[in-house]
N, C-alpha and C positions, 0 to 999 in steps of 0.2 A: 504493500500499500504506500504510494509515494505521496510525500507531503505536497499539498495543493498550493499553499501560499506562505510566504515569509513575513507577510504584513503584520505590523503591530499598531494599534491605535490607543490613544490615551483618552480616557473619560475620567476626570478627577474625581467626580462624584461617585462613580462606580468603584474606583479604587479605594476611596475613603470608606464606602459602604462595606466592602468585603475585606478590609485590612484587619483581619482577625487571626487569632492563633490556630495554625494548621500545621500538620507534619509536613517535612520536605520530601517524604516519600522516596528516599534512597532505598527503602524496602517497604514491603507490606507483607504482614502487619508491621507497623513501626517498631523501632527497638524498645520502646516503652512497654510492649507486650511480652517481652522475655521475662520468664519467671524463674525464681530460685529453686523450684522443686523439679527442675528438668533432669531427666535421667540420661546419663552419658551413653547408655546402650542404643538410644535413638540417634545419636551422633554417629557411632560406629556403623549402625544400620545404613544411615544416609551415605556414608563414604562407600560402603559396599555396593549400594545401588549405583552410584557413580562409577565404580569399577566395572560393573556389569554392563552398563551402557557406553562405557569408554568415554565419559563426559570430560571435555577439556577442563583445564584448571586455571584459575587465577589465584595468585599468591600475594598476600600482604604481610609486611613486617613493620611493627610499630616500635619506633625508637622514642621513648618518652621524654628523654632528658633536654633541658633547655638551660642555658647559663643565666638568664634573667627572664622575668615574666613580661608578657605583653598584656596590657590590661584589658584589652578587647577579647582575648582568647577564650574560646569555649571548648578547647581540646583537653584531653586527659594528659597532664604532663607531670614531671618531676623537676623542680627547680633547684639546680645545684651547680656550683662551679667546681666541685670535687670530681674531676675526671676519672677518678679511680673507680667510680660506681659503675662505669660502662662494662668493664672486663667481666665481673660476675654476671651481669645482665646478659652479655653475649653467650656465656656458658649455659645459663638457663634457657635462653630462647633457642639455642642450638639443641638442647635436650628435648625442648618442645617440638622442634622441627623433626628430630629423629623419631620420637614416638609416634607422631601422626603419619610420618612417611612410611612407617612399618605397615600401615593399613592401606595405603594407596598403591594401586597397581602402577608399576614403573612405566608402563606403555602409555599412560595418560600424559598427554603434552601440556605444559605450561604455556598459555597463550598471553598471559599478562603477569607481571611482577611489579609491585609498588612497594616502596619504602616511605613511610610517612612518620608524623610525630606530632608533638615534640619537634626535635631538630635532628634529622638523620646525620647531618654533617657535624654533629657533636662528636661523632666517632672519628678516631684517627684513621688515616689511609690504611694503616695495617689492620685496624679493626673492621673497617669496611671490607677488606679483602677476606678477612676471617669468616665474616657472615655470608659473603658472597659465595665462598667456596663450600660452606656447609650447605647451602641451599642447592647449589649445583651438584653436590655429591649425592643428594637424595631426591632430587626431582629433575626431570628432563625438560629443559626449556626448548620451545619450538625455535626454529631458526628465524622465523618472522615475529617472534614475541615482542610485545611492547614491555619495555623494561624502564620504569620511571623512578624518580627519586625527588623528594622535596628538599630544598636547601634554604638556609638563612644566608642571605648575601653578606651580612656582617661578619660571618666567620668563614669566608671563602678565601682561597688562594688559587691562582692559575694552575699550579701543579696538581691541586686537589681536583679541579674540574677535569683535567686531562686523565687523571688516574680513574675517575668514574667512567669516562668514556672508554678507556682502554680495557677495563673490566667487562663492559658489555652494556652499561646503561646507555639507552638511546633517546630518552626523553627526560626532561627536567622541568621542575616548577620552583618558582620562588615568590615570596610575598613582597609586595610594594606597599599595599594598603593605601598610602597617600604620599605624594611627594612633598606636601607642605611641612616645613620644619616645626611650626606650632602644633599641628595635629600629631606629628610623630612624637614630640616631647610629651604630650598629653596621654598618649597611649604607651609610653616607655619603650618606643622602638625607633631609635634615631638611626637612620641610614641615609647618607648623603646621596644626592643626584649622581655625583661622580662615581660613587661606589656601585650604584645600580646599573649604570651604563658600562662600567668596567667589567662587572659580573656578566652582563650580556655579551660583551665583546669576547670574553674568554669561552663562554658557552658556544657561541657561533664559531670561533676559531677551532674548537675541539670537535665540531662536527656533529652535535646533537641533532637528531632528526626533527625534534619538536620541542618548542619552549612555551611554557604557560606561565602567566603571571596572574598574582591575585590582587584585587583592589577591594576596598570595603567602603561603602557609603553609610552615612549615619553616625560617624565618629565626632568627637568634640571638636568645635571650631570649624567644621566644614561648612562651606556655603556653596551655592551654585557656581559662583565665580572661581573659588579656589579649586573645587573639584573638576571643573572644566580644564583648569591648568594642568591638573594631574592626568586627565584624559589625553590632553595634547602631548604631554611628555611621554606617556605610555605608548602613544601611536609612533613617536619617534624611535622607541625601543624595537618596534615592529615584531612583537611576539606572534607565534602561531595561533595561540589561544589566549583568551583573556576571560578571567572570572571575575565578576563584580558582585560582591556578596552584600546583602542587606544586614547591617549590624544588628544583632539581637541583644538588647540590654536587658539581661536577666540576672541581676546581682543576688537574687534569692537563691539561685542554683549555682552561679559562678561568682563567689564572693570577691574574687580579685577585681571585678568590674566596679566595686564600690570605690576603688581609687580613682576613677574617672570623674572629671567635674560635670556632674549630671546637668547642671544649669546651662551648660555650653553645648549640649547635644542639639543637633538641628531639629526643628519642629517637623510635624508630619507633612505639611505642605511643601517646605523646603526639600525634604527627602524625596518626594514625588517629582519635584522639579529637577533634582539632580538625576534621578532615575530617567526621566524622559530625555534630558540632554545627553546622558551616557549612551542610551540606545541610539539616538539620532546621530551623534558624532561617530560612534563606532561603525554603524551601518553605512553612513555616508562615506566612511573611508575604507569600505570594502569588506568588513567583517560581517559574518552571517550571525543573527541572533538565534542561537540553538534553542534556548528556552531558559526560563527562570533567570539565571545569572551567568549564563555561559555564552561566549562568542568565539567564532573560529573563522579563519580564512576559508574562502570558498573551496580551495583545493585540499583543505584539512580532512582527515578521515571522519571526524565528527559530522562536519558539514555534508560530506558525501553520503555518509550512512543515514542521516536524517532525510535528505532528498530521496533516497532510495527506499525509505521506510524500514531501515534496518538498524536504527538507533536503539540502544538499550541503557539500563540504568541499574546500578547496584550500590552497595554501601560506599564505593569510591566515586560515585557520581555517574555522569554520562560515559558511556563506553561503546565501542563498536563490537565487542566480543559477546556473542550470544551464547546462551545456554551452558555457561561454564559454572563450575563449583568453585566458589571463593573460600580458600583456606587461609586463616589469619593466625599469625604468630606474635607473641609478645603480650604484656599486660594490656587489658582493656579492649584488645582488638576483637572484631566480630567476624565470624566465619558465616557464610551464606551458602548453604546447600540447597538442592531443589525443594525439599520440604522440611528442612530443619535450619534454624539460626541458632548460633551460641555466641556468647560473649565471654571472654576471659576475665579473670579477677582484675578489678580496678586498682587494688592496693598491691604494691610491689611485694610486700611481705607474704600475702596470701598467695600470690602468683608463685613465688619461690617455694613456699611450703607444699603446694599442691604437686609441683614437680618432683620435689624431694620424696614425697609420698607415692610416686609412680602413678599419680591420678592426672587425668586431663585437667588443666587449670581453668575449668569452666565455672563461672559464677551463676550464670543463668542462661536459659535458652527457651526455645518454643518449637514444637512440631506443628506444622501447618495442616489444617483441614482441606479437604477439596474445595470448600467455599472460600478459603483464604486464597488458595492458588488461582481460582477463577477471578476473584477480585484484584489480585495482584496483576494478572494479565491485563485487565481492563485499565487499572490505574497506570501501569507502565506504558501501555499504548497511548493513553491520552497525554502523559508526561513527555513522551518521546516523539510521537508522530502527530500530536494535536488532532487526532480523529480516531474513530473506533468503528469497525465493521461488526455489527451485532451478529450477523450470520456466521462470521469466522469464529466468534466465541461459542455460538451454539453448536457448530461442528466440531470444534476442538474438544469441547467438554461433554458432548452428547446431550446437551440440554433438551433437545427436541424430543428425546425419549420420554421425558417427564413433563417438561414445560418449556416454552419458548422464553427468549431473552426477557420480553415484556412482563411475562408472569413471574420469572425468577426474581426480577428486580422491581416488583410492583411496589415495594415500600419505598424505593428511591425515586420513583416516577415524580412524586410531588416536588422534591428538591430539584430534579432536572428541569421540570417545567418552570420553576422559579428562575433558574439560571437562564433558561431560554428566553423568558420574558424580560430579563435584564440585558438580553443581547449578548451573552457570553458564549453561548453554544447554539447550534441549529440542529434540530432533531428531525430526521426524516424516517421513512419506513425501516431502513436498514442501516442508518449511519447516525453517528453523533459527531458533528464537526465543530471544532473550536473556532470561534470567530476572531478577527483581529483585536477586538476589544477583550476577548477571553484569554489571549495568550499570557498576559501579565498576571492573570489570576488563575493559572492552570492548577496551582495547589488547591484552590477552593473548589474547582470543577472536579478534580480527582476525589476530593474528600466526600463528595456525594455518595461514593460507593464504599466508604470506609465505615464499617459497621462498629468498630471500636471506638470511633471518635464520638459517637452518641453518649458514651458514658465517661468520657475524659474530662478531667478538670480543666476549666478555662484558664488559659495562660501557660499551659504546660509546655506549648511549642512556641516557636518564633512567629512574629507577625508575617503575613502573606506578602506584604509589600514594604 
């Protein structure tokens, strides 16, 4: 199913109306539905099913350490300048890799490998090579695999970048957030313009196939004018992909955010103006609006996959790799198999204890029902392709044996009609099509099929816009 239109339209009244807390849908059910009474036998069974089907693999390694906190951060991190903490962590994550690899058929190829954090370049070059070797000794990377890493430009050197490329990393991502020095100081992440351009120069010189940069709007002291300056400087960097995230101010769940000057956060109308400007500037300069907060050059794999109706989404965000099992290593990381999600322990001590006890370091998980899987398919189609073929869903899950799409989702019909009345979707006999007005509110549209959201506490998720 090919994407019919790239158009985006702004209706400020609608955006304000729908600016409420909804999941980001990097998974369905959302990670909030993982429970502590999960049985690890279900995790083993899910791996066995993947072995039987020879399902490709995606691997993630979480490096939690940072030398200093970024006050906007919502990630699970360990803040310390004691670099000696990395060595025992690598030993434990190595044992984690070994234990799970014992269950995985070696013929299953790894299509995607990603290191995130925290700060993966907290590791020394020797430690990077140690973890790289451990992974490659226990898993089979496909020759065309996407191998990516997140880096902090404040702790980079040219030789480090070349070492990553020589090992086999072919994609790289780094956070800019904002070029404005006042904003950087407020969020405790000072990195000069010269530093950022130098990092990009090294990355291009080393021959990385794709470079992604992250921006955040909604931070203290940002205005339409200052963020437009950030966008223009980002365009000069010429990255392949740009992620522009809406800052979620949630100090009740991320206490570090209490250090931000709350009275300097931009108001809702200013944030919407920043978002509109961002989309207009990036698309006018050749980037394709993939959806939510992602942009890519027209010849980038993400843009091509979306045009061909083959874009997918998982805990790592938008991806071109379909039907893979995501296995994740390290504290707090989340594995996503076809019908099982599990999250490792969030506390380093508990993660270490579980591995010492020869247990899987799983803190919580969930086994998906058939209804979960049907709803996941619908939500991901809407999030990635901005349209849904009802007949395809009926055929794939044999709904017509019992009831058709309309009967199965009778409870959702009212919410869908409200979305249609507001001009966010168009419903025909066999399709749901997201309109240009609806693309910015795709999370709200997807949430119409989220049965868990009906019982969720308001404010548990970030705002939609």
